[in-house]
FIDO-37993 format. One line per 4 residues: number of its first residue (from 1); for each residue x, y, z of N, C-alpha, C, O, CB. Coordinates in steps of 0.1 Angstrom, whole numbers, plus 5000, padded with zeros to 4 digits. Glycine has a CB too. Example, Ala and Ser with C-alpha at 12.3 -4.5 7.8 and 13.67 -1.06 7.14 Angstrom:
// FIDO-37993
1 = 5132/4943/5078/5123/4955/5078/5132/4967/5078/5142/4967/5085/5113/4955/5090 ~ 5128/4978/5071/5137/4989/5071/5129/5000/5079/5134/5011/5080/5141/4994/5057
***
This chain:
// FIDO-37993
1 = 5008/4986/5002/5004/5004/5001/5013/5010/5001/5023/5009/5008/4997/5011/5009 ~ 5008/5020/4992/5014/5038/4993/5007/5043/4999/4995/5039/4998/5015/5049/4981 ~ 5009/5052/5009/5007/5055/5022/5006/5075/5014/5014/5082/5010/5023/5047/5036 ~ 4987/5076/5018/4983/5083/5013/4979/5096/5019/4973/5096/5030/4977/5078/5009
5 = 4983/5108/5012/4977/5122/5023/4964/5123/5025/4955/5120/5017/4979/5137/5017 ~ 4960/5128/5039/4945/5131/5043/4941/5142/5032/4947/5150/5026/4943/5137/5061 ~ 4927/5137/5033/4928/5153/5020/4913/5160/5026/4906/5155/5036/4925/5148/4994 ~ 4910/5169/5022/4899/5174/5026/4887/5175/5025/4884/5182/5015/4900/5179/5026
9 = 4875/5172/5032/4873/5183/5045/4876/5177/5060/4871/5166/5062/4855/5187/5046 ~ 4882/5181/5069/4886/5175/5084/4876/5167/5086/4867/5170/5077/4886/5185/5097 ~ 4872/5159/5093/4870/5147/5098/4855/5150/5105/4846/5143/5101/4882/5143/5108 ~ 4854/5161/5117/4843/5169/5119/4835/5171/5106/4823/5167/5106/4847/5182/5125
13 = 4839/5177/5095/4827/5182/5083/4828/5171/5074/4821/5174/5064/4830/5200/5074 ~ 4831/5162/5072/4831/5148/5061/4815/5137/5066/4809/5133/5076/4850/5135/5063 ~ 4813/5137/5053/4794/5128/5051/4802/5120/5057/4814/5121/5059/4784/5122/5034 ~ 4791/5108/5061/4792/5099/5066/4801/5083/5056/4806/5072/5059/4778/5100/5070
17 = 4797/5091/5041/4798/5084/5033/4819/5085/5033/4827/5076/5030/4786/5089/5020 ~ 4822/5101/5037/4833/5097/5032/4840/5095/5049/4850/5087/5049/4840/5110/5020 ~ 4837/5100/5061/4840/5090/5070/4841/5073/5069/4849/5068/5077/4833/5092/5077 ~ 4834/5066/5063/4837/5052/5059/4844/5046/5053/4848/5034/5055/4830/5047/5056
21 = 4850/5057/5043/4864/5060/5032/4872/5054/5039/4877/5043/5040/4871/5076/5029 ~ 4872/5072/5047/4884/5074/5052/4890/5062/5064/4902/5060/5067/4883/5089/5059 ~ 4881/5057/5068/4880/5044/5082/4885/5031/5070/4894/5023/5074/4856/5040/5092 ~ 4880/5030/5056/4884/5017/5055/4899/5022/5047/4905/5012/5043/4873/5006/5047
25 = 4904/5033/5045/4920/5034/5045/4929/5033/5057/4940/5028/5057/4924/5048/5040 ~ 4922/5041/5069/4929/5036/5082/4933/5020/5086/4942/5015/5093/4920/5041/5092 ~ 4919/5014/5078/4924/4996/5079/4937/4994/5072/4947/4989/5077/4912/4985/5071 ~ 4936/4996/5063/4945/4996/5055/4961/4997/5058/4970/4990/5057/4941/5006/5047
29 = 4958/5012/5065/4970/5014/5069/4977/5008/5085/4989/5010/5088/4970/5027/5067 ~ 4970/5003/5090/4970/4996/5103/4976/4981/5096/4987/4977/5098/4953/4996/5113 ~ 4968/4972/5087/4971/4961/5083/4982/4963/5073/4985/4952/5070/4960/4953/5079 ~ 4989/4972/5066/5001/4974/5069/5014/4971/5075/5023/4963/5075/4999/4979/5069
33 = 5010/4983/5082/5018/4985/5095/5021/4973/5102/5033/4971/5104/5010/4993/5104 ~ 5013/4965/5106/5011/4950/5110/5018/4943/5098/5024/4935/5106/4994/4945/5111 ~ 5021/4939/5088/5029/4932/5078/5040/4937/5078/5048/4929/5082/5024/4931/5065 ~ 5047/4952/5074/5058/4957/5080/5069/4953/5092/5081/4951/5092/5053/4967/5083
37 = 5059/4952/5103/5064/4948/5116/5067/4935/5121/5076/4931/5128/5055/4952/5124 ~ 5054/4926/5112/5056/4914/5115/5057/4909/5131/5064/4900/5136/5065/4912/5109 ~ 5044/4920/5138/5041/4913/5148/5028/4908/5150/5019/4914/5145/5043/4918/5156 ~ 5025/4898/5158/5009/4896/5161/5002/4907/5167/5008/4916/5173/5007/4884/5172
41 = 4994/4907/5166/4985/4922/5172/4971/4915/5169/4967/4912/5157/4988/4940/5161 ~ 4964/4912/5181/4946/4911/5180/4938/4922/5175/4937/4934/5179/4939/4910/5195 ~ 4934/4917/5165/4924/4925/5153/4908/4926/5159/4902/4918/5166/4924/4914/5136 ~ 4906/4933/5156/4896/4941/5160/4887/4934/5146/4895/4935/5136/4900/4959/5162
45 = 4874/4928/5142/4870/4925/5133/4852/4938/5134/4847/4937/5145/4872/4907/5134 ~ 4847/4944/5126/4837/4948/5124/4832/4953/5114/4840/4959/5108/4836/4952/5131 ~ 4818/4955/5107/4820/4965/5097/4815/4978/5098/4810/4980/5109/4816/4962/5087 ~ 4815/4985/5093/4817/4999/5095/4801/5002/5092/4797/5014/5096/4829/5007/5085
49 = 4789/4993/5085/4781/4997/5085/4774/4991/5094/4762/4993/5092/4778/4998/5076 ~ 4775/4987/5101/4771/4982/5113/4773/4987/5129/4769/4980/5138/4775/4972/5112 ~ 4779/4997/5131/4790/5001/5139/4791/5014/5137/4793/5020/5126/4803/4993/5138 ~ 4788/5021/5151/4790/5034/5155/4802/5042/5145/4812/5035/5145/4793/5033/5170
53 = 4803/5050/5138/4816/5054/5131/4825/5059/5139/4837/5059/5135/4815/5063/5121 ~ 4822/5065/5152/4833/5073/5158/4836/5062/5170/4844/5065/5179/4828/5090/5163 ~ 4831/5051/5171/4837/5040/5183/4843/5032/5173/4851/5023/5176/4825/5029/5195 ~ 4840/5035/5156/4848/5025/5152/4867/5032/5148/4879/5028/5149/4837/5018/5136
57 = 4861/5046/5145/4872/5055/5148/4887/5055/5158/4899/5055/5158/4865/5065/5152 ~ 4872/5055/5169/4886/5053/5182/4894/5041/5184/4904/5040/5190/4883/5054/5197 ~ 4887/5032/5179/4893/5013/5183/4902/5014/5170/4912/5007/5171/4877/4995/5182 ~ 4902/5021/5158/4913/5021/5152/4927/5028/5156/4938/5023/5154/4909/5026/5143
61 = 4925/5041/5160/4931/5048/5167/4937/5036/5179/4949/5031/5178/4922/5059/5172 ~ 4929/5033/5188/4938/5024/5201/4946/5013/5198/4957/5009/5203/4930/5017/5212 ~ 4936/5007/5186/4950/4996/5182/4961/5004/5175/4972/5004/5180/4945/4982/5168 ~ 4959/5009/5166/4974/5020/5160/4986/5022/5170/4998/5019/5169/4968/5038/5157
65 = 4979/5028/5179/4983/5030/5194/4996/5019/5205/5005/5022/5212/4968/5029/5201 ~ 4989/5008/5201/4992/4992/5208/5004/4988/5202/5015/4984/5206/4980/4979/5205 ~ 4996/4992/5186/5009/4982/5177/5020/4993/5174/5031/4989/5175/5003/4975/5158 ~ 5019/5005/5172/5031/5016/5176/5039/5018/5190/5049/5024/5193/5025/5031/5174
69 = 5035/5015/5195/5038/5016/5212/5054/5014/5215/5061/5017/5225/5028/5002/5222 ~ 5056/5009/5209/5073/5010/5212/5083/5021/5202/5091/5028/5208/5080/4994/5208 ~ 5081/5023/5188/5083/5030/5181/5077/5047/5187/5086/5056/5187/5079/5024/5169 ~ 5067/5050/5192/5063/5060/5200/5071/5064/5212/5073/5075/5218/5051/5058/5203
73 = 5073/5055/5215/5083/5058/5230/5096/5056/5229/5104/5058/5238/5080/5049/5243 ~ 5099/5052/5216/5117/5056/5213/5118/5071/5206/5129/5076/5206/5126/5043/5201 ~ 5109/5074/5203/5110/5085/5191/5106/5097/5205/5117/5103/5206/5094/5083/5174 ~ 5099/5101/5213/5099/5104/5225/5113/5106/5231/5118/5117/5233/5091/5095/5232
77 = 5118/5094/5233/5128/5091/5245/5139/5103/5234/5144/5113/5239/5136/5068/5249 ~ 5140/5101/5220/5148/5113/5213/5145/5125/5216/5153/5131/5223/5148/5113/5200 ~ 5136/5130/5213/5132/5142/5215/5135/5150/5231/5138/5162/5233/5118/5141/5211 ~ 5133/5138/5241/5139/5139/5252/5154/5145/5254/5158/5155/5261/5138/5127/5257
81 = 5161/5138/5245/5174/5140/5248/5178/5150/5238/5190/5153/5240/5182/5128/5248 ~ 5173/5157/5228/5176/5162/5218/5175/5179/5228/5165/5183/5234/5167/5157/5204 ~ 5190/5186/5225/5193/5197/5232/5189/5209/5220/5195/5210/5209/5209/5197/5239 ~ 5180/5216/5223/5174/5227/5218/5182/5240/5217/5187/5243/5227/5163/5230/5224
85 = 5185/5247/5207/5196/5249/5204/5196/5267/5204/5206/5274/5202/5198/5240/5190 ~ 5178/5272/5207/5175/5283/5203/5161/5283/5211/5160/5273/5217/5175/5284/5187 ~ 5153/5290/5211/5137/5294/5218/5129/5282/5210/5123/5272/5213/5131/5314/5213 ~ 5131/5288/5198/5121/5283/5187/5122/5271/5185/5113/5266/5178/5123/5289/5174
89 = 5133/5263/5190/5140/5243/5190/5133/5245/5203/5124/5237/5203/5162/5235/5189 ~ 5132/5250/5211/5127/5245/5225/5111/5244/5227/5105/5236/5234/5133/5255/5235 ~ 5105/5257/5217/5095/5256/5215/5087/5243/5207/5079/5236/5214/5094/5267/5209 ~ 5091/5240/5193/5090/5234/5186/5093/5217/5195/5087/5207/5191/5097/5240/5175
93 = 5103/5216/5205/5103/5201/5212/5094/5198/5218/5089/5187/5218/5111/5197/5221 ~ 5088/5212/5226/5078/5207/5235/5065/5200/5226/5063/5187/5226/5073/5220/5244 ~ 5057/5210/5221/5050/5210/5209/5052/5196/5205/5044/5188/5209/5054/5221/5199 ~ 5063/5192/5197/5064/5178/5190/5061/5167/5201/5051/5159/5200/5079/5176/5182
97 = 5070/5166/5211/5065/5160/5222/5047/5157/5227/5041/5147/5229/5073/5167/5230 ~ 5043/5174/5229/5027/5167/5230/5019/5161/5218/5011/5153/5220/5018/5178/5236 ~ 5021/5165/5206/5013/5160/5194/5020/5144/5190/5015/5138/5181/5015/5172/5182 ~ 5027/5141/5195/5031/5130/5194/5022/5120/5206/5015/5109/5204/5047/5131/5195
101 = 5022/5125/5216/5018/5119/5225/5000/5116/5228/4995/5109/5237/5024/5125/5233 ~ 4995/5125/5217/4985/5127/5219/4974/5117/5202/4962/5114/5201/4986/5146/5223 ~ 4986/5116/5194/4984/5112/5182/4991/5102/5175/4999/5103/5166/4984/5120/5175 ~ 4985/5091/5180/4990/5074/5171/4995/5073/5161/5005/5067/5159/4980/5065/5166
105 = 4985/5084/5152/4986/5081/5136/4998/5095/5131/4999/5100/5119/4965/5083/5127 ~ 5003/5098/5139/5016/5111/5135/5025/5108/5127/5027/5117/5120/5025/5116/5147 ~ 5032/5097/5126/5041/5088/5115/5036/5088/5102/5044/5085/5093/5041/5072/5118 ~ 5022/5092/5099/5016/5089/5085/5013/5107/5083/5010/5117/5090/4999/5076/5086
109 = 5016/5102/5068/5007/5113/5060/4989/5117/5059/4982/5127/5055/5011/5109/5044 ~ 4984/5100/5067/4972/5108/5068/4969/5110/5075/4958/5105/5080/4964/5105/5065 ~ 4977/5123/5086/4970/5124/5100/4972/5139/5091/4982/5145/5086/4978/5119/5120 ~ 4957/5141/5091/4958/5160/5088/4963/5168/5093/4971/5175/5087/4949/5167/5089
113 = 4961/5171/5105/4968/5180/5115/4981/5181/5112/4986/5192/5116/4967/5175/5130 ~ 4988/5172/5106/5006/5172/5105/5013/5157/5111/5011/5150/5121/5014/5186/5116 ~ 5021/5155/5101/5026/5147/5110/5045/5148/5111/5052/5158/5111/5020/5131/5105 ~ 5048/5134/5112/5068/5135/5115/5070/5135/5101/5064/5130/5092/5079/5118/5123
117 = 5081/5142/5100/5091/5136/5085/5102/5139/5091/5104/5146/5102/5091/5144/5066 ~ 5112/5131/5079/5124/5129/5082/5132/5135/5068/5130/5132/5056/5126/5114/5087 ~ 5140/5144/5073/5150/5152/5063/5165/5149/5069/5169/5145/5080/5146/5171/5063 ~ 5173/5155/5055/5189/5150/5054/5194/5160/5053/5188/5167/5046/5194/5142/5044
121 = 5208/5167/5059/5218/5180/5053/5228/5172/5049/5234/5167/5058/5224/5193/5064 ~ 5231/5169/5038/5243/5165/5033/5254/5171/5034/5252/5183/5033/5243/5163/5022 ~ 5268/5167/5037/5282/5176/5038/5290/5171/5032/5290/5159/5030/5287/5180/5050 ~ 5302/5182/5027/5309/5174/5022/5322/5179/5025/5327/5188/5018/5306/5171/5009
125 = 5329/5174/5034/5344/5177/5044/5353/5184/5035/5358/5193/5041/5353/5162/5049 ~ 5356/5183/5024/5370/5186/5017/5369/5200/5014/5377/5209/5015/5373/5178/5002 ~ 5352/5198/5008/5351/5211/5003/5343/5223/5009/5338/5232/5003/5347/5210/4992 ~ 5343/5218/5030/5334/5224/5035/5321/5231/5031/5318/5243/5034/5340/5229/5038
129 = 5315/5223/5024/5298/5226/5018/5288/5216/5023/5291/5206/5029/5296/5224/4999 ~ 5276/5220/5021/5264/5214/5021/5260/5213/5008/5265/5221/5001/5254/5221/5029 ~ 5251/5204/5004/5244/5205/4992/5227/5205/4995/5222/5197/5003/5249/5193/4983 ~ 5222/5214/4988/5209/5216/4990/5201/5219/4976/5208/5223/4967/5208/5227/4999
133 = 5192/5217/4974/5180/5216/4962/5172/5232/4964/5171/5239/4974/5166/5199/4965 ~ 5168/5234/4951/5163/5249/4947/5142/5245/4947/5135/5239/4939/5174/5256/4926 ~ 5141/5252/4956/5123/5248/4954/5120/5258/4947/5123/5270/4950/5111/5247/4968 ~ 5114/5254/4934/5109/5267/4927/5095/5277/4936/5095/5289/4939/5103/5260/4911
137 = 5087/5268/4938/5073/5275/4945/5078/5281/4956/5072/5291/4959/5060/5265/4950 ~ 5088/5279/4965/5091/5285/4976/5101/5297/4978/5102/5306/4986/5096/5276/4983 ~ 5107/5294/4968/5121/5304/4960/5131/5303/4972/5134/5313/4978/5117/5326/4957 ~ 5136/5290/4978/5142/5288/4987/5154/5273/4984/5151/5262/4978/5130/5288/4997
141 = 5163/5275/4990/5174/5266/4990/5166/5254/5003/5162/5258/5014/5191/5275/4994 ~ 5167/5241/4999/5163/5237/5010/5169/5218/5010/5168/5212/5000/5146/5241/5010 ~ 5173/5212/5022/5178/5201/5022/5170/5191/5017/5159/5193/5013/5182/5199/5033 ~ 5177/5178/5017/5165/5167/5015/5156/5163/5025/5157/5167/5036/5170/5155/5012
145 = 5144/5152/5018/5137/5148/5029/5122/5146/5025/5120/5150/5013/5140/5159/5040 ~ 5111/5141/5030/5099/5137/5031/5093/5130/5043/5096/5131/5055/5098/5130/5022 ~ 5084/5123/5037/5075/5116/5042/5077/5104/5048/5088/5101/5042/5067/5116/5035 ~ 5074/5092/5057/5078/5080/5062/5067/5076/5053/5056/5079/5049/5077/5076/5080
149 = 5075/5068/5051/5066/5053/5040/5066/5044/5046/5074/5035/5044/5071/5046/5026 ~ 5053/5041/5061/5055/5032/5068/5067/5026/5072/5066/5014/5074/5050/5026/5065 ~ 5082/5034/5074/5089/5029/5084/5084/5039/5097/5075/5047/5096/5105/5030/5079 ~ 5093/5034/5109/5086/5040/5121/5097/5047/5130/5096/5051/5141/5078/5029/5131
153 = 5112/5048/5120/5123/5053/5125/5126/5064/5115/5129/5063/5104/5135/5042/5127 ~ 5125/5074/5122/5127/5087/5109/5141/5090/5104/5144/5099/5096/5120/5103/5114 ~ 5150/5081/5112/5163/5082/5107/5166/5074/5092/5175/5079/5084/5171/5074/5119 ~ 5158/5064/5088/5153/5058/5080/5147/5063/5069/5150/5063/5057/5148/5053/5085
157 = 5136/5068/5075/5133/5082/5062/5142/5089/5060/5146/5084/5049/5125/5094/5065 ~ 5150/5100/5064/5158/5111/5060/5170/5100/5053/5177/5108/5047/5163/5122/5075 ~ 5174/5089/5050/5183/5083/5049/5181/5078/5029/5188/5079/5020/5182/5071/5061 ~ 5165/5073/5031/5160/5066/5021/5157/5079/5010/5160/5077/4999/5147/5056/5026
161 = 5152/5092/5013/5150/5104/5007/5163/5109/5000/5167/5111/4989/5144/5114/5017 ~ 5168/5110/5009/5184/5115/5005/5190/5105/4997/5201/5111/4992/5195/5117/5019 ~ 5189/5092/4992/5195/5088/4985/5184/5089/4974/5188/5095/4963/5200/5076/4989 ~ 5173/5085/4973/5163/5085/4961/5168/5102/4959/5176/5101/4950/5143/5080/4965
165 = 5167/5110/4961/5167/5128/4960/5181/5133/4951/5183/5142/4942/5167/5138/4980 ~ 5191/5124/4957/5203/5127/4953/5213/5119/4945/5223/5123/4940/5209/5130/4961 ~ 5206/5100/4946/5217/5094/4937/5227/5088/4945/5231/5077/4944/5224/5104/4929 ~ 5232/5098/4954/5243/5094/4962/5240/5080/4974/5232/5077/4983/5248/5108/4969
169 = 5253/5075/4965/5249/5058/4972/5261/5054/4987/5264/5044/4993/5254/5042/4956 ~ 5266/5068/4988/5280/5066/5001/5276/5073/5013/5284/5076/5021/5297/5074/4996 ~ 5266/5075/5015/5262/5085/5021/5261/5080/5037/5250/5076/5041/5250/5089/5016 ~ 5274/5082/5047/5281/5083/5059/5271/5091/5071/5274/5103/5072/5295/5090/5055
173 = 5262/5086/5079/5255/5093/5090/5266/5099/5099/5276/5092/5103/5246/5083/5099 ~ 5265/5113/5102/5271/5118/5112/5267/5121/5126/5264/5133/5129/5275/5126/5109 ~ 5266/5112/5134/5259/5111/5143/5263/5123/5156/5274/5122/5160/5259/5098/5145 ~ 5253/5134/5161/5250/5138/5170/5259/5133/5185/5268/5138/5192/5238/5136/5168
177 = 5250/5119/5187/5256/5112/5197/5258/5100/5194/5249/5093/5189/5250/5113/5207 ~ 5270/5096/5195/5277/5086/5191/5267/5070/5195/5264/5061/5187/5293/5087/5198 ~ 5264/5073/5211/5258/5064/5219/5246/5059/5212/5243/5048/5212/5254/5069/5232 ~ 5240/5069/5204/5225/5067/5202/5221/5069/5184/5215/5078/5179/5217/5080/5213
181 = 5226/5059/5180/5235/5063/5166/5221/5065/5153/5222/5067/5140/5247/5045/5161 ~ 5209/5065/5163/5193/5072/5151/5192/5087/5157/5183/5094/5152/5172/5062/5155 ~ 5202/5094/5167/5196/5106/5174/5197/5117/5163/5207/5117/5156/5205/5110/5187 ~ 5184/5129/5161/5185/5131/5150/5192/5147/5154/5191/5150/5166/5172/5129/5141
185 = 5199/5157/5146/5202/5164/5147/5199/5178/5154/5205/5185/5163/5204/5162/5140 ~ 5188/5180/5148/5174/5192/5147/5159/5187/5146/5153/5178/5141/5175/5202/5134 ~ 5157/5197/5151/5139/5195/5150/5134/5211/5150/5137/5221/5157/5129/5185/5166 ~ 5125/5207/5136/5118/5220/5132/5102/5218/5126/5099/5211/5116/5127/5227/5119
189 = 5093/5223/5133/5081/5224/5129/5078/5233/5120/5078/5245/5123/5074/5226/5139 ~ 5075/5231/5109/5068/5243/5096/5055/5241/5090/5050/5230/5088/5075/5243/5082 ~ 5051/5251/5088/5040/5250/5084/5039/5248/5070/5048/5252/5062/5034/5259/5087 ~ 5028/5240/5065/5024/5236/5049/5009/5241/5047/5000/5240/5055/5026/5217/5045
193 = 5012/5248/5033/5003/5257/5028/4995/5251/5023/5000/5243/5015/5007/5265/5021 ~ 4976/5250/5021/4970/5244/5023/4972/5241/5002/4978/5251/4997/4958/5250/5033 ~ 4970/5235/4995/4970/5230/4983/4960/5220/4981/4957/5210/4988/4983/5226/4980 ~ 4953/5227/4963/4940/5218/4962/4929/5211/4972/4919/5216/4975/4944/5208/4956
197 = 4936/5195/4976/4924/5189/4987/4927/5190/4995/4919/5188/5004/4917/5178/4988 ~ 4939/5192/4998/4948/5188/5013/4948/5203/5020/4950/5214/5014/4968/5180/5009 ~ 4943/5199/5036/4945/5209/5042/4955/5215/5043/4966/5211/5038/4941/5208/5049 ~ 4955/5228/5051/4971/5233/5060/4976/5225/5068/4968/5226/5078/4972/5245/5070
201 = 4982/5218/5070/4989/5215/5080/5005/5218/5086/5011/5227/5081/4986/5203/5079 ~ 5012/5210/5095/5024/5209/5099/5027/5199/5098/5019/5190/5100/5028/5213/5110 ~ 5050/5198/5092/5058/5189/5089/5063/5190/5107/5067/5201/5112/5068/5192/5075 ~ 5063/5179/5114/5072/5182/5123/5089/5166/5120/5092/5154/5119/5061/5183/5141
205 = 5094/5181/5119/5105/5174/5110/5118/5167/5118/5124/5174/5127/5112/5187/5099 ~ 5122/5156/5116/5134/5157/5124/5148/5157/5111/5147/5153/5100/5134/5141/5135 ~ 5158/5162/5116/5168/5167/5108/5181/5158/5111/5184/5159/5123/5169/5183/5110 ~ 5188/5151/5105/5202/5141/5104/5209/5149/5097/5205/5160/5093/5202/5126/5095
209 = 5223/5145/5096/5235/5156/5086/5241/5141/5082/5240/5130/5088/5250/5172/5097 ~ 5245/5144/5072/5249/5126/5066/5262/5134/5056/5262/5146/5053/5232/5115/5053 ~ 5272/5124/5052/5282/5133/5044/5286/5122/5036/5284/5110/5038/5295/5142/5052 ~ 5293/5127/5027/5295/5120/5011/5313/5123/5007/5319/5132/5011/5283/5132/4998
213 = 5316/5116/5002/5330/5118/4996/5330/5115/4977/5340/5111/4970/5340/5106/5005 ~ 5319/5118/4974/5316/5119/4961/5307/5130/4954/5300/5126/4945/5313/5109/4958 ~ 5308/5142/4957/5299/5152/4956/5292/5155/4941/5280/5156/4939/5307/5164/4960 ~ 5302/5155/4933/5296/5150/4919/5290/5138/4912/5284/5136/4902/5303/5152/4911
217 = 5293/5130/4921/5283/5119/4914/5266/5117/4921/5260/5109/4927/5290/5104/4916 ~ 5264/5129/4916/5248/5133/4919/5238/5126/4905/5240/5127/4893/5247/5154/4918 ~ 5228/5119/4909/5219/5110/4898/5206/5107/4909/5205/5097/4916/5229/5094/4891 ~ 5199/5115/4907/5186/5115/4915/5175/5104/4906/5178/5101/4895/5181/5132/4916
221 = 5163/5101/4911/5155/5093/4907/5148/5102/4896/5149/5114/4895/5146/5088/4919 ~ 5142/5094/4889/5135/5104/4876/5122/5108/4884/5116/5100/4892/5131/5094/4858 ~ 5118/5120/4881/5107/5124/4888/5115/5138/4900/5109/5147/4906/5098/5107/4896 ~ 5126/5135/4900/5130/5142/4916/5136/5155/4910/5138/5155/4898/5144/5133/4927
225 = 5138/5168/4918/5145/5179/4917/5158/5176/4915/5165/5168/4922/5143/5187/4928 ~ 5163/5186/4898/5181/5180/4897/5184/5198/4897/5193/5201/4890/5189/5167/4876 ~ 5179/5208/4904/5185/5220/4907/5191/5218/4917/5186/5222/4927/5178/5230/4907 ~ 5202/5211/4918/5211/5215/4935/5224/5225/4934/5232/5226/4925/5219/5199/4943
229 = 5225/5229/4942/5236/5237/4953/5247/5231/4960/5244/5223/4970/5229/5242/4963 ~ 5256/5232/4958/5269/5232/4971/5270/5244/4971/5270/5252/4961/5284/5224/4969 ~ 5272/5245/4987/5266/5260/4991/5279/5258/5005/5278/5250/5015/5243/5261/4997 ~ 5290/5264/5002/5299/5266/5011/5294/5270/5027/5282/5275/5027/5308/5276/5006
233 = 5300/5268/5040/5296/5269/5050/5295/5284/5054/5286/5289/5060/5304/5261/5057 ~ 5304/5289/5049/5302/5306/5052/5291/5310/5041/5280/5315/5044/5320/5316/5049 ~ 5294/5309/5033/5281/5318/5021/5271/5313/5030/5266/5322/5037/5278/5312/5001 ~ 5265/5299/5034/5254/5297/5038/5249/5302/5054/5238/5302/5059/5253/5284/5034
237 = 5259/5307/5060/5257/5313/5072/5262/5328/5074/5265/5334/5084/5263/5305/5081 ~ 5263/5332/5062/5266/5350/5059/5248/5354/5062/5240/5350/5054/5272/5355/5037 ~ 5245/5360/5071/5240/5371/5070/5230/5379/5061/5219/5383/5065/5247/5375/5071 ~ 5236/5381/5048/5227/5386/5040/5226/5376/5028/5223/5380/5017/5230/5399/5037
241 = 5228/5363/5031/5226/5350/5019/5209/5344/5024/5206/5335/5033/5242/5334/5021 ~ 5203/5349/5018/5188/5349/5025/5180/5339/5015/5168/5338/5018/5180/5367/5026 ~ 5184/5333/5007/5178/5317/4999/5178/5308/5013/5171/5297/5011/5193/5308/4984 ~ 5183/5308/5027/5180/5301/5032/5169/5304/5041/5167/5316/5041/5188/5297/5035
245 = 5163/5298/5048/5156/5301/5059/5167/5303/5073/5179/5302/5072/5145/5289/5060 ~ 5158/5309/5088/5167/5308/5099/5170/5291/5104/5181/5285/5108/5160/5319/5112 ~ 5158/5286/5103/5162/5273/5107/5169/5261/5099/5174/5250/5103/5152/5270/5112 ~ 5166/5265/5087/5178/5256/5080/5197/5263/5081/5208/5257/5078/5171/5256/5059
249 = 5195/5277/5086/5208/5281/5090/5210/5276/5108/5219/5281/5115/5209/5299/5087 ~ 5204/5270/5112/5207/5266/5126/5210/5255/5125/5220/5252/5131/5197/5267/5136 ~ 5204/5244/5118/5210/5228/5113/5224/5228/5107/5233/5220/5111/5200/5222/5101 ~ 5226/5240/5093/5240/5242/5089/5249/5242/5099/5257/5233/5098/5242/5254/5083
253 = 5250/5250/5112/5257/5258/5119/5261/5244/5129/5272/5241/5132/5249/5272/5126 ~ 5249/5238/5132/5252/5223/5138/5265/5212/5130/5276/5206/5132/5234/5215/5137 ~ 5255/5214/5118/5268/5201/5109/5282/5209/5109/5293/5205/5109/5265/5197/5088 ~ 5278/5220/5108/5296/5223/5109/5303/5221/5124/5315/5218/5124/5300/5239/5105
257 = 5297/5223/5131/5303/5219/5149/5304/5202/5146/5313/5195/5151/5287/5224/5167 ~ 5297/5198/5139/5303/5180/5136/5313/5180/5129/5323/5172/5131/5294/5169/5127 ~ 5311/5187/5121/5328/5185/5113/5338/5188/5117/5348/5184/5111/5331/5190/5102 ~ 5339/5196/5130/5350/5200/5134/5354/5194/5144/5364/5196/5150/5351/5211/5135
261 = 5344/5184/5145/5348/5177/5159/5364/5168/5159/5368/5162/5169/5333/5166/5163
***
């Protein structure tokens, strides 16, 4: 099953038919997680037509929380250990923790109000630079990343997205805490504007740092952006360089510190 983005209208404004269709997808999502995890979980069988819709929804969410409990607990532990670099990241950390605790669907893009994502900043030590790509709609340089596709570890999401979007096969993870191999370097929450039939929502983005030894070996998968820019740390962190937003500058500053260790 390919992960699906939640569509408008929101749950409380959906018709009965739309709610039943939404529950059918949610049931498929749970089944896919079970298959991926290969974990025996007690199933709840029912017919949406013969059950109260809200009861079915809550039953599904309870089952999902039980299924993903170890993964959500691990994610909360990572958030607790992440040292915030500024007041924005501290606030984001508190928001992410609260969102995680109340939202069992938080790893899936089918969660309408928002979801956790994973992204990767790719560095080249010799040239002292970072690889970014240009986003035409946002008119900004961005790191690589995206949604979970039923992964429950956002480090895996970040690495997969970085490999798909760049074609770089030698990416090496630069750990912030060597004793915690999947510890993110940074956390940023940002708003995604409404488009077509997808409502405005938030990305709770865990950001990781990777290193390549082959900066010219770029070969992204078909359909991915090819507007790459290798930007030096000095240029990226220049206050007059406005193609990078402040939160990405914070991530780049952290990466520069990592490379200097």
